[in-house]
C-alpha positions in Angstrom: 38.6 148.4 -3.8 38.6 148.0 -7.6 39.1 150.8 -9.9 35.5 150.9 -11.1 34.3 150.5 -7.4 36.3 153.8 -6.6 34.7 155.6 -9.7 31.3 154.7 -8.5 32.0 155.9 -5.0 33.4 159.2 -6.4 30.3 159.4 -8.6 28.1 158.7 -5.5 29.7 161.5 -3.4 29.2 164.0 -6.0 25.5 163.1 -6.6 25.0 163.5 -3.0 26.1 166.9 -3.1 24.2 167.6 -6.4 21.0 166.2 -4.7 21.3 168.9 -1.8 22.1 171.7 -4.3 19.2 170.7 -6.5 16.7 171.9 -3.7 18.8 174.4 -2.0 20.0 176.6 -4.8 16.6 177.4 -6.0 15.4 177.9 -2.4 18.3 180.5 -1.9 17.6 182.2 -5.2 13.8 182.6 -4.2 14.7 183.7 -0.8 17.0 186.4 -1.9 14.5 187.6 -4.7 11.2 186.3 -4.1 10.8 186.6 -8.0 9.4 183.3 -9.7 11.0 184.5 -13.1 14.6 184.6 -11.6 14.0 181.3 -9.9 13.0 179.8 -13.3 16.1 181.6 -15.1 18.1 179.4 -12.7 16.6 176.2 -14.0 17.2 177.6 -17.6 21.0 178.2 -16.6 21.3 174.7 -15.3 19.7 173.0 -18.6 21.1 175.2 -21.4 24.8 174.0 -21.2 24.0 170.6 -22.6 22.0 171.9 -25.6 24.9 174.3 -26.3 28.0 172.6 -25.4 27.1 168.9 -26.2 28.6 168.8 -29.6 32.0 170.8 -29.1 32.3 169.2 -25.5 32.5 165.6 -26.8 35.1 166.4 -29.4 37.1 168.3 -27.0 37.1 165.7 -24.4 38.2 163.0 -26.9 41.2 165.2 -27.7 41.9 165.9 -23.8 41.5 162.8 -22.4 38.6 161.6 -20.4 40.5 161.3 -16.7 42.2 164.7 -17.4 38.9 166.4 -18.0 37.0 164.8 -15.3 39.5 165.9 -12.7 39.6 169.3 -14.0 35.9 169.9 -14.1 35.3 168.4 -10.7 38.1 170.9 -9.4 36.3 173.8 -11.2 32.9 172.8 -9.9 34.3 172.8 -6.3 35.9 176.2 -6.5 32.5 177.7 -8.3 30.3 176.2 -5.2 32.7 177.3 -2.5 32.6 180.7 -4.0 28.9 181.0 -2.6 29.6 180.5 1.0 32.7 182.5 0.8 31.0 185.7 -0.9 28.0 185.1 1.7 30.7 185.3 4.7 32.0 188.3 3.1 28.9 190.0 2.5 29.0 190.4 -1.1 26.9 187.4 -2.3 24.8 188.3 -5.3 21.8 187.1 -7.1 24.2 187.3 -10.6 26.7 185.0 -8.8 24.3 182.5 -7.9 23.1 182.3 -11.5 26.6 182.2 -12.7 27.7 179.4 -10.5 24.7 177.5 -11.7 25.8 178.2 -15.3 29.4 177.1 -14.4 28.8 174.0 -12.6 26.2 172.9 -15.5 28.9 173.7 -18.1 31.5 171.6 -16.2 28.9 168.9 -16.0 28.8 168.7 -19.8 32.4 168.0 -20.0 32.5 165.7 -17.2 29.7 163.6 -18.5 31.5 163.4 -21.9 34.4 162.1 -20.0 32.4 159.5 -18.1 31.1 157.9 -21.2 34.8 156.8 -22.2 35.7 156.0 -18.7 33.3 153.2 -18.2 34.3 151.2 -21.0 37.9 151.7 -20.6 37.5 150.6 -16.7 35.3 147.5 -17.1 36.0 146.4 -20.7 33.3 146.3 -23.5 31.6 143.1 -21.9 31.2 144.9 -18.5 29.4 148.0 -19.8 25.7 146.7 -19.4 26.2 145.8 -15.6 28.4 148.8 -14.9 25.9 151.2 -16.3 23.1 149.8 -14.5 25.2 150.0 -11.4 25.8 153.6 -12.0 22.3 154.3 -12.7 20.8 152.4 -9.7 23.0 154.4 -7.3 22.2 157.7 -8.9 18.5 156.8 -9.0 18.6 155.9 -5.0 20.5 159.1 -4.3 18.0 160.9 -6.7 15.1 159.7 -4.2 16.7 160.1 -1.1 18.6 163.4 -1.6 16.1 165.9 -2.1 14.1 164.7 0.7 17.0 164.8 2.9 17.6 168.4 1.7 14.3 169.4 2.5 14.7 168.2 6.2 18.1 169.8 6.6 17.0 173.1 5.4 14.8 173.1 8.4 17.9 173.3 10.7 20.7 174.4 8.3 21.0 177.6 6.3 20.9 177.2 2.4 24.5 178.5 2.1 25.7 175.8 4.6 24.3 172.9 2.4 25.9 174.6 -0.6 29.4 174.5 1.4 28.5 170.8 1.9 27.9 170.4 -1.8 31.5 172.1 -2.6 33.0 169.7 0.1 31.6 166.4 -1.8 33.4 167.8 -5.1 36.8 167.9 -3.2 36.0 164.4 -1.8 34.9 163.2 -5.2 38.2 164.6 -6.6 40.3 162.7 -4.0 38.6 159.7 -4.8 38.8 159.7 -8.3 42.6 160.8 -8.4 44.0 157.2 -7.8 41.9 155.8 -10.5 43.6 155.3 -13.7 42.8 153.7 -17.2 44.3 153.5 -20.7 42.9 156.2 -22.9 42.7 156.3 -26.6 42.6 159.9 -27.4 41.7 161.4 -30.8 44.9 162.5 -32.8 43.5 163.1 -36.1 45.5 166.5 -36.3 42.3 168.1 -37.8 40.5 171.1 -36.0 37.4 170.4 -33.5 34.9 171.2 -36.1 36.2 168.1 -38.1 36.1 166.1 -34.9 32.6 167.0 -34.4 31.5 166.1 -37.8 33.5 162.8 -37.6 31.3 162.2 -34.6 28.0 163.0 -36.0 28.9 161.1 -39.4 29.8 158.0 -37.3 26.5 158.4 -35.4 24.4 158.7 -38.6 26.0 156.0 -40.5 25.9 153.2 -37.8 22.5 152.0 -38.1 21.6 150.7 -34.8 22.9 153.8 -33.0 21.1 156.1 -35.3 17.8 154.3 -35.1 18.0 153.8 -31.3 18.7 157.7 -31.0 16.1 158.9 -33.1 13.3 156.6 -31.4 14.8 157.7 -28.2 14.0 161.3 -29.1 10.4 160.3 -29.6 10.3 158.6 -26.3 11.7 161.7 -24.6 8.9 163.9 -25.9 6.7 161.5 -23.9 8.7 161.7 -20.9 8.9 165.5 -21.0 5.1 165.5 -21.3 4.6 162.9 -18.2 7.0 165.0 -16.1 5.1 168.3 -17.0 1.7 166.8 -16.4 2.2 164.9 -13.1 1.2 167.5 -10.9 -1.8 168.1 -13.3 -2.8 164.7 -13.1 -2.5 164.5 -9.3 -4.7 167.6 -8.8 -7.2 167.6 -11.5 -8.1 163.7 -11.5 -7.3 162.7 -7.9 -7.7 166.1 -5.9 -4.3 165.4 -4.3 -2.5 168.7 -2.8 0.7 169.5 -1.2 1.3 167.7 2.3 -0.7 164.6 1.3 1.0 161.3 1.2 -0.6 160.1 -1.8 1.1 163.1 -4.1 4.5 162.1 -2.6 3.8 158.3 -3.6 2.8 159.4 -7.1 6.1 161.4 -7.6 7.9 158.4 -6.1 6.4 156.0 -8.6 8.8 157.1 -11.4 12.2 156.8 -9.5 10.9 153.4 -8.2 10.5 152.3 -11.9 13.7 153.5 -12.8 15.4 151.8 -9.9 13.6 148.3 -11.1 15.1 149.1 -14.7 18.7 149.2 -13.4 18.1 145.6 -12.3 16.2 144.5 -15.4 18.2 145.8 -18.0 21.5 143.8 -17.8 19.4 140.6 -17.7 17.1 141.4 -20.6 20.0 142.2 -22.6 21.5 138.8 -22.0 18.2 137.4 -23.2 16.7 139.5 -25.9 18.0 141.0 -29.2 18.7 144.7 -29.5 15.6 145.4 -31.4 13.3 143.0 -29.3 14.1 144.9 -26.1 14.1 148.2 -27.4 10.7 147.9 -29.2 9.2 146.0 -26.5 10.2 148.4 -24.2 8.5 151.4 -25.7 5.5 149.3 -26.5 5.0 148.9 -22.8 5.6 152.3 -22.1 2.9 153.2 -24.7 0.2 150.8 -23.1 1.0 152.2 -19.8 0.3 155.6 -20.8 -2.8 154.6 -22.8 -4.1 153.1 -19.4 -2.9 156.3 -17.5 -5.0 158.4 -19.4 -8.3 156.2 -18.5 -10.1 157.1 -15.3 -8.6 155.3 -12.4 -7.8 155.5 -8.7 -4.4 157.4 -7.6 -3.1 154.0 -6.5 -3.7 152.6 -10.0 -2.0 155.5 -11.4 1.1 155.1 -9.2 1.4 151.6 -10.4 1.3 152.6 -14.0 3.7 155.2 -13.6 6.2 152.5 -12.1 5.6 150.5 -15.3 5.9 153.4 -17.7 9.3 154.6 -15.9 10.3 151.0 -15.7 10.0 150.5 -19.5 11.1 153.9 -20.5 14.3 153.6 -18.4 15.0 150.1 -19.7 14.8 151.5 -23.5 17.0 154.7 -22.7 19.7 152.7 -20.5 19.7 150.0 -23.2 20.4 152.7 -26.0 23.2 154.1 -23.9 24.8 150.6 -23.2 24.5 149.7 -27.0 26.2 152.9 -28.0 29.2 152.4 -25.7 29.8 148.9 -26.6 29.7 149.6 -30.4 31.5 153.0 -30.4 35.3 153.0 -30.9 37.3 154.3 -27.9 38.4 157.5 -29.6 34.9 158.5 -30.7 33.2 157.7 -27.3 32.9 161.2 -25.9 31.6 162.7 -29.2 29.1 160.0 -30.2 27.5 159.7 -26.7 27.2 163.3 -25.8 25.8 164.0 -29.5 23.2 161.4 -29.1 22.2 162.3 -25.5 21.7 165.9 -26.7 19.5 164.8 -29.7 17.3 162.5 -27.4 17.4 165.0 -24.5 16.1 167.6 -26.6 12.7 166.2 -26.8 12.1 166.6 -23.0 11.4 170.3 -22.9 9.5 170.3 -26.2 7.3 167.6 -24.7 6.7 169.2 -21.6 5.7 172.7 -23.2 3.6 170.6 -25.8 2.1 168.3 -23.1 0.9 171.3 -20.9 -0.5 173.3 -24.0 -2.6 170.1 -25.1 -3.8 169.6 -21.6 -4.8 173.2 -21.3 -6.8 173.4 -24.5 -8.1 169.7 -25.3 -7.8 168.3 -21.6 -5.4 166.1 -19.7 -6.7 162.8 -21.3 -5.9 163.9 -24.8 -2.3 165.0 -23.8 -1.6 161.8 -22.2 -2.9 159.9 -25.2 -0.6 162.0 -27.4 2.2 161.1 -25.1 1.2 157.5 -25.5 1.4 158.0 -29.3 5.0 159.3 -29.2 6.2 156.0 -27.5 4.1 154.2 -30.5 5.8 156.4 -32.9 9.0 155.0 -31.6 7.9 151.4 -31.9 6.7 151.9 -35.4 9.7 153.8 -36.6 12.2 151.4 -35.0 10.5 148.3 -36.6 10.1 150.2 -40.0 13.7 150.9 -40.0 15.0 147.3 -39.4 15.8 147.4 -35.8 14.3 144.0 -35.4 17.1 142.4 -37.3 19.7 143.6 -34.8 21.5 140.8 -32.9 21.9 140.4 -29.3 24.4 142.8 -27.6 26.8 140.2 -27.0 27.2 139.4 -30.7 28.4 142.9 -31.6 32.1 143.4 -32.3 33.9 144.4 -29.2 37.1 145.6 -31.0 37.4 149.3 -32.2 37.0 148.5 -35.8 33.7 150.7 -35.7 31.9 148.1 -37.8 28.9 146.7 -35.7 26.3 144.7 -37.6 23.8 146.8 -39.4 20.1 147.0 -38.4 
C-alpha cells in the first residue's frame, strides 16, 4: 500500500471511532446529568478549541513538523478517551472529566488538522492534492453517514462507556498505521517567536488575492450553511409535519451528506475543466438558487432533492477553496494559512445558525431561507467584484514554493 493509502486508512479508522463518540458521549453525559444545559456545554467544549487555538496551532505545527504533531496528538487523544472507561471501572468517573476529555480531544484535533494540511501535499505532490483531498473527503462523508447510525444501533446492546473504549482503541490503531508513513517536511525556521509566525501566515493569506477572496466568500457561504443546518428540523416539522421515527425525516437529513459525497467525485473533474473563479462563483450561484427554491412551498421529496443540490454545490465550493489554498501556499506556511482560513470561514456557521433561528422565529421560515440564499448571492457578487473571474485554472498555478501565484 502506498504512503498516502496508509494515511487514508489511518484517518478512516480514527473517523470511525469519532463517529461513534459523536453520538455516545452526549448520550453518556445526558444519562448521568439529565441536564440539557450541560449536554449543550459538551457541544460548546467540542467546538470552542478551533476558534481559540486555530491561529497558534498553525504556527506551532509549522515549527514542530506535521508528522510529529499528528503522532503526538493521536496518542494524547487515545489516552484521554481511554481515561473514561478506566475511571468508570474504578467508580470515579465524573461529568467534569467527560467535559474535560471533550475539550482535550477537540484541542488535539486542531493541531492534528493543522498537520494534515501540510502532510497531504508532501505525500502526493502539488498536482495530486485535488484527487487526494476528494478521496479523504469522500471517505469521511461515508463514515459520517454510516457511523452515527451504527452508534445508535450499538447503544441498544452496548454501554456508552464500552463504545468510548472502542474509540480509544481506534486512536491506537490509527497511530500504528500512521507510524510507518514518512514524508519530507519543510519546517518554519525563521528564528522568530510564534506571534511573528502567526502574523506571517495572516499576511500571506491577505496578500494572496485568490486565497483571500476564496476565504472571504467562504465565510458568507458558511453563514448560509449554518442557517440551513439549524433550520432543517424546523423545515421538516413546520412545512412537512415530519417528526421523529418517520423515514422521510431521515431522508431529509441524509440529503446533505449525499450531496457532499457527490461533490467529492465532482470537484477534481470540475477543477480540470473550469477556471478557479468560474467554479467557485458557479458553485455558490447554484447553492443560492437551490436555497431560493427550498424557500418555496414544495413536497418533502422535492425539498430533499434541493438539499442534495445545495450541499453538492456548497461542498464543491468549500473543497475547491481548500485544494486551491494547498496548491498555492508554500510548504513552510501550509499549517498556518490553512488553519487560519478554516477558522475564518467556519466562524460563520454558528452565527448563521443563531441568526437563522432568530429570523425564523420572528419573520418566518421562508424569510430565513431567503436570507440564507442571499448569503450565497453575496459570495457570488463579492467574488466577481473582487476579480476572482480572472483567476486561471488550478493546473496553471505555480507548483513550486515561491509563494507567488497569479493574482485574481
